C-alpha positions as CSV (number, residue, x, y, z in Angstrom):
1,M,-205.1,4.1,-18.7
2,F,-208.1,5.5,-18.6
3,L,-206.5,8.1,-17.0
4,K,-203.8,8.7,-18.9
5,L,-206.2,8.7,-22.0
6,R,-208.6,11.1,-19.7
7,A,-205.5,13.5,-19.0
8,T,-204.8,14.1,-22.3
9,S,-208.0,14.8,-23.7
10,N,-208.5,17.5,-21.0
11,I,-204.4,18.7,-22.4
12,N,-206.0,19.3,-25.8
13,K,-208.7,20.5,-24.6
14,M,-207.2,23.5,-22.4
15,V,-205.1,24.1,-25.5
16,E,-208.1,24.6,-28.2
17,L,-209.4,26.5,-25.6
18,D,-206.5,29.2,-25.7
19,E,-206.0,28.9,-29.1
20,R,-209.4,30.2,-29.2
21,V,-208.8,33.2,-26.6
22,Y,-205.5,33.9,-28.2
23,N,-207.6,34.1,-31.8
24,F,-210.4,36.1,-30.2
25,I,-208.2,38.9,-29.0
26,K,-206.3,38.9,-31.9
27,V,-209.3,40.0,-33.8
28,Q,-210.4,41.8,-30.8
29,G,-207.9,43.9,-30.1
30,P,-207.2,44.0,-26.3
31,V,-209.9,42.3,-23.9
32,V,-210.9,42.3,-20.5
33,P,-212.0,38.8,-19.0
34,M,-215.9,39.2,-18.8
35,Q,-215.3,39.5,-22.6
36,V,-213.0,36.4,-23.0
37,A,-215.7,34.6,-20.6
38,K,-218.8,35.5,-23.1
39,H,-216.8,34.3,-26.2
40,I,-216.2,31.0,-24.7
41,E,-219.8,31.1,-22.9
42,S,-218.0,30.3,-19.4
43,D,-217.3,32.5,-16.0
44,S,-214.8,35.0,-15.4
45,F,-212.6,32.2,-13.2
46,L,-212.1,30.8,-16.4
47,A,-212.1,33.4,-18.7
48,S,-209.2,34.6,-15.9
49,A,-207.2,31.3,-15.6
50,V,-207.1,31.1,-19.3
51,L,-205.7,34.3,-20.1
52,S,-203.3,34.0,-16.8
53,G,-201.7,30.9,-18.5
54,L,-201.2,33.1,-21.7
55,L,-199.4,35.8,-19.6
56,N,-197.2,33.1,-18.1
57,N,-196.1,32.2,-21.9
58,K,-195.7,35.7,-23.2
59,K,-198.1,35.3,-25.3
60,L,-199.9,38.4,-24.6
61,R,-199.6,41.6,-21.9
62,M,-202.0,43.0,-19.1
63,S,-202.1,46.9,-19.6
64,T,-201.8,49.0,-16.5
65,A,-205.0,50.8,-17.4
66,A,-208.4,49.4,-16.8
67,L,-211.6,49.4,-17.8
68,G,-213.5,49.8,-14.3
69,S,-212.0,47.6,-12.2
70,S,-210.2,45.3,-15.0
71,R,-207.0,44.9,-16.7
72,L,-207.1,45.2,-20.2
73,Y,-205.5,42.0,-21.8
74,Y,-203.5,42.3,-25.6
75,I,-201.1,40.4,-28.1
76,P,-198.0,42.5,-28.1
77,G,-198.2,44.5,-31.0
78,Q,-201.4,46.1,-30.5
79,E,-200.6,48.5,-27.7
80,K,-201.6,51.3,-29.3
81,A,-205.2,50.4,-29.6
82,V,-204.6,49.8,-25.3
83,G,-203.8,53.9,-25.3
84,D,-206.7,54.1,-27.5
85,L,-209.2,52.6,-25.5
C-alpha cells in the first residue's frame, strides 16, 4: 500500500512539473533546456527529461535551429518566434 501511494505521489509531481514547464514555454516562447532548468530550480538533466516527455507526447516541438549547441523547444504555433531568434 505504501509503495502504491508513493508511486501515485511521484506521478502527480511529474504531471505538475510537465504542466509547469508547458506553461512556462507558453508564456516565455521558445526555450533551451537550461532556461527550463533555471525555472524549475533543477539541473539540465531533469529539464531535458521533462522536455523529452512533452516532445514525445506531441505537446512540444524541437527546432532545427539552436542557440549555442542547444536546440529550441516550443509549443506548436510559436514557429514564428523560433524564426525571429
